[in-house]
N, C-alpha and C positions, 0 to 999 in steps of 0.2 A: 504494500500500500504506500502511496505517496501523498503527502499533505503539503499544501502551499498556502501561505498567507497572501491575501490581496487587500487592497485598500478598503473593500467593502466587507471583508470577513476572511473566509478561507474555503478551500475545497479539499476533498479527499478523493483521490483517483485510485480505483481498485484494479484496473486493467487497461491496457492500451495495445491495440493491434495484436491481440492474442485470441485464439479460439476460446470461447467462454460460454457457459450456460448459467442462467440466473433463475433461482427458484425462491419462493417463500415456503418453508416447510412448517406445518402446524402439527404439533404432537399433542394428542388428547391426554387429559389427566390420567395418571396411572399407567401410561404406555411408554415404550421406548423403541428406538430403531435397533436393528441388528448390530452386534459388535462386528465391525467390518473394516476392510481396507480396499483401496482402489489401485489398479495397476497402471492406469492411463491418465490420472488427473490428481491434482491437489485441490483443496477446497478452502475457501475463506468463509467463515461464519460470522454474522453479527446478530446477537440476541436482540430481538425487536421489542418484546414486552416483558412478560413475567419471567422469573428465573428459570433456567434450563439446566438440567443435570448433564454434565459433559465428561467424557472420558477420551483422552488422547494419549496413546502410547504409555499406558500404565498409570497415568495421573488422572485422578477424579476430583472434580470440584463443581460447585454450583455457580454458573455464569449468570451475571446480573444483566438487566437490560442495558444495551449500549456496548457491552463487552464484545471485543473482536478476537477471533480465534483463527489461527492458521493451522490447517491440517495438511502436512506435506504428503506428496504422492507416496503410497505404501504404508502410511501411518495407520495404526489400529485405532479406531475411533467409534464413538457412539454418542447419541444424544437421547435424553429421556425427560419425562415430566412427572415429578413426584408431587406436584402442586395440585390445586383444586380447580384451575382454569386452563383452557388450551394455551399452549406456549408456542411462539413463532420465532423462527430463525430465518434470516436472509442468507442464502447459500449462493456463493459464486464459485462455480467449478471451473478451474483453469486447466486446459488441455483437451484431449479428445474425450467427449462425453458419450458414454454408452453404458446404460444400466447393467449390461452383462459383464462389466469389468469389476463388479462387486464380488469380493471374496468374503463370504459370511463365516465368521468364527463361532458365533452364538446367535441364536434367533428365537425369540419368544413365540413365534408363530410357525415354527417348523418349516421354514422356507429354505430351499436350496439356493445356491449362488445365483442361478439364472431365473428363479421364480419371479413373477410379476414384472418382468423386464418390459420397459416402455421405451420405444424409440421415438424421439421427437419428430413431428411432422415436418 
């Protein structure tokens, strides 16, 4: 991420001239995504509202709204919501985006690595 001050304030630039996919992910209370890694992309997360439970390469913490998290390509990661309201994260995936590059290490819903694969239109 790149930040620059201007006379009117500042801007944060997340990506420039790079293949990118942008999502807003909502995690329902009491749920979490699979413990996973990706072979073809890194991810940048920004917590949008309520706290989100985060795991990155063996480190667990509760990320607060506004917190920014970098997930390097190949890093083991997961997000979850132990709160009482839906939680949202802005995800910017950098690199080749293909849901079939998910390597699932644990999954609460018994999905395999390629289950529920969605290819963008």
